[in-house]
N, C-alpha and C positions, 0 to 999 in steps of 0.2 A: 653729697660726700658719700665715700665708700668705706663701709666697715669690713675689713679683712680679718677673718677668725681662723686662727690655726690651733686646732685642738689636738694635742699630744696625750700620750698615756699619762704623763705627770702633770704638765702644765698647759693651760690654754691662754693663748695670746691674742689680743684685741688691738687692731691698729687702725687709726683713721686717716684715710687719704683724700686730700682736697682737690685732687686734680693735677697738683704740681709737686706736692711733698707729703710725706707722712707727718702729721701733726703731733702724734704721740703713739706710744706702744705700751699697752698695760698687760700685766700678767697675773693669772690667778690659778689656783689648783684645779685640776680637773676633777670634777665630781658629777656623776650622772644623776644624782639626785636633785641637783640644783635646777630650780624652776626658771621659767622665762621671766617671771616677775622679779626673782632674786638677781638674775643677770642685769636686768634693767637697772634696779636700784644701785648696784655695785657700779655699773658702767656710768650712769648718769651722774652719781656723786663724784666720781673720779674726773670725768669730763668738766663738770662744774669747777673743780678744783684748778684744772689746767685752763679754765676759761676758754673752753672749746664748745661751740654750740652744737646741739644734737640735730644738726641739719642732714641726717643720713637717709639716703634714698636709695641705696643699694647695699647688698651684703653678698659676701662670698665666704664659703666654709671649707676648710679642709679638716677632716677629722679621722683619726685612727681609732676612735672610740665610737662605734655606731649608735650607743644607746644615748649619747649627749646630743646627737644631731636633731632629735625631735624637738627638744626644748629651744635649741637655736632657731630652729624654723619658726617656732611660735613666737619667739622674741622678734624675729624680722617681721613677720606679719602683724602682730599686735601693736608693736610699738613704732615700726618704720614703715608699715604699710607697703611691703614689698616681698616678693617671693625670692629667697636667696638662691644663688648658684651654689651647687654642692658638688665639688671635685670628685670625680670618680662615677656619679650618675651620668646616665646617658645623654641627659639635657645639657650638661656642662660640656661644652666642646674644648677639645685641647689643640694647641698650635700644631702638635705633630702626634699622630696615632701611635702608641707604643708597639714595638716590634718584639713580641715575646710569644711564647707558646699559646696555641688557642685554648681559651678557657681560663688563662691566667688572670687573676685579679691582682693588680698592681696597686700598692698602698698609695693613698691619696698625697701624702707627704712626699713621697719619691717622684710622683708626677709633678708636683708643684715645684719641688727643688730642680727638677729637669728644666721647666719652662723658665725659672728665674735665672738659672745658671747659663743656659743658652742665650737668653736675652742680653746678659751682661758681658759674658766671656766667649760667646761663639760655640762651636761644636768640638768634638773629640775631647771630652772631659771626663774625669772621675770626680764624682761628688760625694764627700764623705761627710755624713751628718752623726755627731756624737750626741744622741738622744737616749732614750730608754733602751733602745738597741742601737748598735753602731752599724750604719748601712753605707755600702758603697754603691753608687749609682752610675752607669755608663751612659754617656750622652752622646750620641752619634753626630757626624758631621752636619747633618741636616736639623739636629735639634731632637731627634726621637729618643725617647728611652729605650735601650736595648738589652736591658738586663742589669745584674748586679749581684751584691753579696750581702748577706744578713749575719751579723754576729752579736753576741751579747753585750749590752751597754756596759760601760765601766762601772757605774754605780750597782748596776745589777750584779755584776760579778763580785764586787765587795761585799754585797748584801748576801749572797749565796755563800760566800766564804764563812761569813759571821754566823749565818743560821744553820749551816750544815756541819760545822766543824765547832765543836763545844768550847774548844780552847782558844779559840781565835776571836779577838774583839772586833768591833766595827770601827773602822778607821776612814778618815778622809783621804782622798786621793790627792797626792801632791808629788812634786819632783823630789826624789831622795838625793841626799847629798852624795852618795855613792851607791854602787850597785850591790855591793855585799852589805846586808843589814846585819846589825850586832844586837838587835832586839827584835821581838815578834812583830811590832807596829812597822819598824823599818823594813823588816823582811816583806812584809805584806805590801807596803807601798812600793818597793822596788819591784816586786813581781808585777803588780798591776801596771805601773808606769811603763817600765821597760818592756813588758810583755805587749802592751798596746802599741808601743812605738815599733816593735817587730812585726805585730799584726798588720799595721798600716803599711809598712814598707813592703812586706812580702806580698799582700793581696794586691797593692798597686803594681808592684814588679810583674806579677803574674797576669793581671788584667792587661797591662801594656804588652806583655809577650803574646798573649792570645789575641788581642785586638790588632797586633801588628801595625800600629800607627803611633806617632808621638802624641802624648795626651798631657794635658795640664791637670793639675789636682786642685780642686776647690773645697775648702772645708767650711762647715757651719756647725752650730751647737754650742752650748755653753762651755764645754771642756775643750774644744778645739785649740784655744791658744795655749792651754797648758802643756799639750802634747806637741807644740811647736817650740817649746824652750830649748835653745841650743841645737835643734835638729831641723834640717830642711826638709819637712815632710810635705808642705803644701806650697803652691804657687801663690794661693790667694785664701783669706780667711774673710768671709762675708757673714756677718752676725745676723743680718736680717734678710738672708737669701730666700727663706720661705715665704716671708711676708711679701717680698718683691714678686715672687712667683705668682702669688695669689693675685696681685694687680695686674701681672702680665696676662693672666687666663681671663681675668674679668674684662680687661681691655679687648682681648681677641674676641670674645663672645659679644660684646658691644657692638664692635665693628662689623660683625655678621649679622647684627639685628636680633641676637639671641637674648630675649629679656631675662 
């Protein structure tokens, strides 16, 4: 079975693929201090709870936190007796090579989202990922990553407001009942919610205009459904797009005989 690991700045997701479907998806906070042994105890305990055997013989990793990768490599080697594929490393082959400026290092999460989105929806896409950062990735007709946009994430913006403005409290993002807030919390929620609605619309419109081709919009990330409430911002919401992309890249390497 394949263990697909998506390590983001805030959370790390582990998914088990049995060759036909994902049996379970488990989430933990991202901590670079966590050892391979701690990962194994946590993972084995939860898999036993779900009555899933530890028959893992392949691992693929996407990580935006480089310091975490070492212990995940040790986990793969020590407990599963395999060398993991790490997206973004030269030995991990992509279905399509990114077409970006020479020397540019594309985030592995963006490469994985590109592969997953193209496999499910074809080309000419804008993929929006609401993570620690809000990213927009442009997927060409042939499935190549050809650039995008990076903006601050929703929760990051709220955290910055709270930390840098002494009078402003920490608030949760939600859809406000009306645009004009009549108290501080409502004003902040309105600014973030409708501000990000405007951000998504404007960025997508400008990408479409510059790309000069009809494009579908695919969204992923925990807050994506919130920003679709009452507004047609996306053509599809795909909760497990990144994990699917990891499986696509693993299968591509396996088909090429790349261990």
